[in-house]
HTML snippet that shows the backbone in 3Dmol.js (N, CA, C, O; Angstrom):
<script src="https://3Dmol.org/build/3Dmol-min.js"></script>
<div id="view" style="width:600px;height:400px;position:relative"></div>
<script>
const pdb = `
ATOM      1  N   MET A   1       0.810  -1.188  -0.001  1.00  0.00           N
ATOM      2  CA  MET A   1       0.000   0.001  -0.004  1.00  0.00           C
ATOM      3  C   MET A   1       0.858   1.266   0.001  1.00  0.00           C
ATOM      4  O   MET A   1       0.357   2.334  -0.352  1.00  0.00           O
ATOM      5  N   PHE A   2       2.133   1.184   0.387  1.00  0.00           N
ATOM      6  CA  PHE A   2       2.963   2.375   0.512  1.00  0.00           C
ATOM      7  C   PHE A   2       4.156   2.323  -0.433  1.00  0.00           C
ATOM      8  O   PHE A   2       4.652   1.252  -0.784  1.00  0.00           O
ATOM      9  N   ASP A   3       4.593   3.493  -0.830  1.00  0.00           N
ATOM     10  CA  ASP A   3       5.771   3.653  -1.662  1.00  0.00           C
ATOM     11  C   ASP A   3       6.453   4.935  -1.199  1.00  0.00           C
ATOM     12  O   ASP A   3       5.791   5.806  -0.634  1.00  0.00           O
ATOM     13  N   LEU A   4       7.744   5.072  -1.421  1.00  0.00           N
ATOM     14  CA  LEU A   4       8.451   6.299  -1.055  1.00  0.00           C
ATOM     15  C   LEU A   4       8.439   7.278  -2.214  1.00  0.00           C
ATOM     16  O   LEU A   4       8.661   6.892  -3.362  1.00  0.00           O
ATOM     17  N   ASN A   5       8.178   8.556  -1.913  1.00  0.00           N
ATOM     18  CA  ASN A   5       8.212   9.569  -2.963  1.00  0.00           C
ATOM     19  C   ASN A   5       9.631  10.090  -3.139  1.00  0.00           C
ATOM     20  O   ASN A   5      10.550   9.594  -2.488  1.00  0.00           O
ATOM     21  N   ASP A   6       9.826  11.064  -3.992  1.00  0.00           N
ATOM     22  CA  ASP A   6      11.163  11.593  -4.278  1.00  0.00           C
ATOM     23  C   ASP A   6      11.817  12.261  -3.073  1.00  0.00           C
ATOM     24  O   ASP A   6      13.040  12.388  -3.019  1.00  0.00           O
ATOM     25  N   ASP A   7      11.003  12.688  -2.104  1.00  0.00           N
ATOM     26  CA  ASP A   7      11.526  13.324  -0.894  1.00  0.00           C
ATOM     27  C   ASP A   7      11.785  12.326   0.226  1.00  0.00           C
ATOM     28  O   ASP A   7      12.224  12.709   1.310  1.00  0.00           O
ATOM     29  N   GLY A   8      11.513  11.042  -0.033  1.00  0.00           N
ATOM     30  CA  GLY A   8      11.734  10.014   0.968  1.00  0.00           C
ATOM     31  C   GLY A   8      10.567   9.771   1.897  1.00  0.00           C
ATOM     32  O   GLY A   8      10.698   9.038   2.878  1.00  0.00           O
ATOM     33  N   TYR A   9       9.416  10.381   1.602  1.00  0.00           N
ATOM     34  CA  TYR A   9       8.227  10.195   2.417  1.00  0.00           C
ATOM     35  C   TYR A   9       7.359   9.101   1.817  1.00  0.00           C
ATOM     36  O   TYR A   9       7.305   8.926   0.599  1.00  0.00           O
ATOM     37  N   ALA A  10       6.686   8.374   2.685  1.00  0.00           N
ATOM     38  CA  ALA A  10       5.788   7.315   2.223  1.00  0.00           C
ATOM     39  C   ALA A  10       4.510   7.925   1.685  1.00  0.00           C
ATOM     40  O   ALA A  10       3.973   8.886   2.237  1.00  0.00           O
ATOM     41  N   GLU A  11       4.039   7.349   0.600  1.00  0.00           N
ATOM     42  CA  GLU A  11       2.766   7.724   0.013  1.00  0.00           C
ATOM     43  C   GLU A  11       1.968   6.461  -0.204  1.00  0.00           C
ATOM     44  O   GLU A  11       2.519   5.385  -0.436  1.00  0.00           O
ATOM     45  N   VAL A  12       0.660   6.612  -0.123  1.00  0.00           N
ATOM     46  CA  VAL A  12      -0.226   5.472  -0.359  1.00  0.00           C
ATOM     47  C   VAL A  12      -0.335   5.264  -1.859  1.00  0.00           C
ATOM     48  O   VAL A  12      -0.587   6.204  -2.613  1.00  0.00           O
ATOM     49  N   ARG A  13      -0.144   4.042  -2.274  1.00  0.00           N
ATOM     50  CA  ARG A  13      -0.331   3.632  -3.665  1.00  0.00           C
ATOM     51  C   ARG A  13      -1.354   2.528  -3.694  1.00  0.00           C
ATOM     52  O   ARG A  13      -1.110   1.488  -3.083  1.00  0.00           O
ATOM     53  N   PRO A  14      -2.438   2.668  -4.333  1.00  0.00           N
ATOM     54  CA  PRO A  14      -2.963   3.796  -5.083  1.00  0.00           C
ATOM     55  C   PRO A  14      -3.436   4.912  -4.148  1.00  0.00           C
ATOM     56  O   PRO A  14      -3.678   4.665  -2.966  1.00  0.00           O
ATOM     57  N   PRO A  15      -3.569   6.143  -4.668  1.00  0.00           N
ATOM     58  CA  PRO A  15      -3.924   7.259  -3.780  1.00  0.00           C
ATOM     59  C   PRO A  15      -5.302   7.132  -3.150  1.00  0.00           C
ATOM     60  O   PRO A  15      -5.535   7.693  -2.080  1.00  0.00           O
ATOM     61  N   ASP A  16      -6.209   6.419  -3.772  1.00  0.00           N
ATOM     62  CA  ASP A  16      -7.533   6.197  -3.199  1.00  0.00           C
ATOM     63  C   ASP A  16      -7.552   4.827  -2.529  1.00  0.00           C
ATOM     64  O   ASP A  16      -7.537   3.796  -3.202  1.00  0.00           O
ATOM     65  N   VAL A  17      -7.584   4.827  -1.196  1.00  0.00           N
ATOM     66  CA  VAL A  17      -7.548   3.592  -0.429  1.00  0.00           C
ATOM     67  C   VAL A  17      -8.944   2.984  -0.397  1.00  0.00           C
ATOM     68  O   VAL A  17      -9.903   3.664  -0.031  1.00  0.00           O
ATOM     69  N   PRO A  18      -9.074   1.721  -0.773  1.00  0.00           N
ATOM     70  CA  PRO A  18     -10.374   1.056  -0.663  1.00  0.00           C
ATOM     71  C   PRO A  18     -10.835   1.030   0.806  1.00  0.00           C
ATOM     72  O   PRO A  18     -10.013   0.921   1.716  1.00  0.00           O
ATOM     73  N   ASP A  19     -12.132   1.129   1.022  1.00  0.00           N
ATOM     74  CA  ASP A  19     -12.686   1.189   2.372  1.00  0.00           C
ATOM     75  C   ASP A  19     -12.205   0.064   3.269  1.00  0.00           C
ATOM     76  O   ASP A  19     -12.003   0.274   4.465  1.00  0.00           O
ATOM     77  N   GLU A  20     -12.017  -1.133   2.710  1.00  0.00           N
ATOM     78  CA  GLU A  20     -11.620  -2.268   3.539  1.00  0.00           C
ATOM     79  C   GLU A  20     -10.195  -2.150   4.066  1.00  0.00           C
ATOM     80  O   GLU A  20      -9.822  -2.886   4.979  1.00  0.00           O
ATOM     81  N   PHE A  21      -9.386  -1.239   3.514  1.00  0.00           N
ATOM     82  CA  PHE A  21      -8.030  -1.035   3.981  1.00  0.00           C
ATOM     83  C   PHE A  21      -7.837   0.263   4.758  1.00  0.00           C
ATOM     84  O   PHE A  21      -6.735   0.525   5.241  1.00  0.00           O
ATOM     85  N   ALA A  22      -8.870   1.073   4.888  1.00  0.00           N
ATOM     86  CA  ALA A  22      -8.752   2.377   5.529  1.00  0.00           C
ATOM     87  C   ALA A  22      -8.241   2.285   6.970  1.00  0.00           C
ATOM     88  O   ALA A  22      -7.351   3.040   7.359  1.00  0.00           O
ATOM     89  N   ALA A  23      -8.792   1.376   7.751  1.00  0.00           N
ATOM     90  CA  ALA A  23      -8.359   1.239   9.150  1.00  0.00           C
ATOM     91  C   ALA A  23      -6.896   0.831   9.233  1.00  0.00           C
ATOM     92  O   ALA A  23      -6.168   1.330  10.091  1.00  0.00           O
ATOM     93  N   ALA A  24      -6.455  -0.061   8.362  1.00  0.00           N
ATOM     94  CA  ALA A  24      -5.066  -0.507   8.365  1.00  0.00           C
ATOM     95  C   ALA A  24      -4.115   0.627   7.984  1.00  0.00           C
ATOM     96  O   ALA A  24      -3.022   0.729   8.540  1.00  0.00           O
ATOM     97  N   VAL A  25      -4.519   1.468   7.052  1.00  0.00           N
ATOM     98  CA  VAL A  25      -3.683   2.591   6.640  1.00  0.00           C
ATOM     99  C   VAL A  25      -3.560   3.602   7.775  1.00  0.00           C
ATOM    100  O   VAL A  25      -2.470   4.108   8.039  1.00  0.00           O
ATOM    101  N   HIS A  26      -4.656   3.895   8.439  1.00  0.00           N
ATOM    102  CA  HIS A  26      -4.616   4.818   9.579  1.00  0.00           C
ATOM    103  C   HIS A  26      -3.779   4.239  10.716  1.00  0.00           C
ATOM    104  O   HIS A  26      -3.047   4.972  11.381  1.00  0.00           O
ATOM    105  N   SER A  27      -3.878   2.957  10.938  1.00  0.00           N
ATOM    106  CA  SER A  27      -3.072   2.298  11.962  1.00  0.00           C
ATOM    107  C   SER A  27      -1.587   2.353  11.623  1.00  0.00           C
ATOM    108  O   SER A  27      -0.755   2.586  12.500  1.00  0.00           O
ATOM    109  N   ALA A  28      -1.257   2.142  10.366  1.00  0.00           N
ATOM    110  CA  ALA A  28       0.144   2.214   9.945  1.00  0.00           C
ATOM    111  C   ALA A  28       0.703   3.614  10.170  1.00  0.00           C
ATOM    112  O   ALA A  28       1.834   3.763  10.633  1.00  0.00           O
ATOM    113  N   ALA A  29      -0.073   4.631   9.851  1.00  0.00           N
ATOM    114  CA  ALA A  29       0.382   6.008  10.060  1.00  0.00           C
ATOM    115  C   ALA A  29       0.571   6.298  11.541  1.00  0.00           C
ATOM    116  O   ALA A  29       1.562   6.917  11.929  1.00  0.00           O
ATOM    117  N   ALA A  30      -0.364   5.859  12.369  1.00  0.00           N
ATOM    118  CA  ALA A  30      -0.285   6.113  13.805  1.00  0.00           C
ATOM    119  C   ALA A  30       0.883   5.387  14.456  1.00  0.00           C
ATOM    120  O   ALA A  30       1.427   5.860  15.454  1.00  0.00           O
ATOM    121  N   ASN A  31       1.276   4.242  13.903  1.00  0.00           N
ATOM    122  CA  ASN A  31       2.319   3.439  14.501  1.00  0.00           C
ATOM    123  C   ASN A  31       3.687   3.627  13.868  1.00  0.00           C
ATOM    124  O   ASN A  31       4.637   2.950  14.262  1.00  0.00           O
ATOM    125  N   CYS A  32       3.815   4.510  12.914  1.00  0.00           N
ATOM    126  CA  CYS A  32       5.089   4.749  12.258  1.00  0.00           C
ATOM    127  C   CYS A  32       5.999   5.535  13.205  1.00  0.00           C
ATOM    128  O   CYS A  32       5.690   6.681  13.530  1.00  0.00           O
ATOM    129  N   PRO A  33       7.114   4.946  13.658  1.00  0.00           N
ATOM    130  CA  PRO A  33       7.970   5.623  14.624  1.00  0.00           C
ATOM    131  C   PRO A  33       8.664   6.862  14.060  1.00  0.00           C
ATOM    132  O   PRO A  33       9.073   7.734  14.827  1.00  0.00           O
ATOM    133  N   GLU A  34       8.801   6.957  12.773  1.00  0.00           N
ATOM    134  CA  GLU A  34       9.438   8.109  12.144  1.00  0.00           C
ATOM    135  C   GLU A  34       8.432   9.180  11.739  1.00  0.00           C
ATOM    136  O   GLU A  34       8.813  10.262  11.294  1.00  0.00           O
ATOM    137  N   ARG A  35       7.137   8.872  11.897  1.00  0.00           N
ATOM    138  CA  ARG A  35       6.073   9.763  11.454  1.00  0.00           C
ATOM    139  C   ARG A  35       6.228  10.118   9.985  1.00  0.00           C
ATOM    140  O   ARG A  35       5.951  11.244   9.572  1.00  0.00           O
ATOM    141  N   ALA A  36       6.672   9.146   9.204  1.00  0.00           N
ATOM    142  CA  ALA A  36       6.895   9.334   7.779  1.00  0.00           C
ATOM    143  C   ALA A  36       5.625   9.097   6.971  1.00  0.00           C
ATOM    144  O   ALA A  36       5.605   9.357   5.768  1.00  0.00           O
ATOM    145  N   ILE A  37       4.562   8.606   7.611  1.00  0.00           N
ATOM    146  CA  ILE A  37       3.316   8.318   6.915  1.00  0.00           C
ATOM    147  C   ILE A  37       2.258   9.312   7.381  1.00  0.00           C
ATOM    148  O   ILE A  37       1.996   9.436   8.578  1.00  0.00           O
ATOM    149  N   ALA A  38       1.660  10.010   6.442  1.00  0.00           N
ATOM    150  CA  ALA A  38       0.578  10.935   6.757  1.00  0.00           C
ATOM    151  C   ALA A  38      -0.648  10.550   5.937  1.00  0.00           C
ATOM    152  O   ALA A  38      -0.550  10.275   4.741  1.00  0.00           O
ATOM    153  N   VAL A  39      -1.778  10.536   6.584  1.00  0.00           N
ATOM    154  CA  VAL A  39      -3.038  10.255   5.891  1.00  0.00           C
ATOM    155  C   VAL A  39      -3.758  11.589   5.754  1.00  0.00           C
ATOM    156  O   VAL A  39      -4.043  12.261   6.746  1.00  0.00           O
ATOM    157  N   THR A  40      -4.044  11.958   4.521  1.00  0.00           N
ATOM    158  CA  THR A  40      -4.713  13.235   4.285  1.00  0.00           C
ATOM    159  C   THR A  40      -6.049  13.060   3.636  1.00  0.00           C
ATOM    160  O   THR A  40      -6.740  14.043   3.371  1.00  0.00           O
TER     161      THR A  40
END
`;
const viewer = $3Dmol.createViewer("view");
viewer.addModel(pdb, "pdb");
viewer.setStyle({}, {cartoon: {color: "spectrum"}});
viewer.zoomTo();
viewer.render();
</script>
């Protein structure tokens, strides 16, 4: 679900997260120790 962009930040791929993965994506962002994942 994630890929690194040119600045080294994680981005969700594809940009539109299917509803069944939304909770997992939010959990990944909350648990990232580097805070490199942002959900917008």
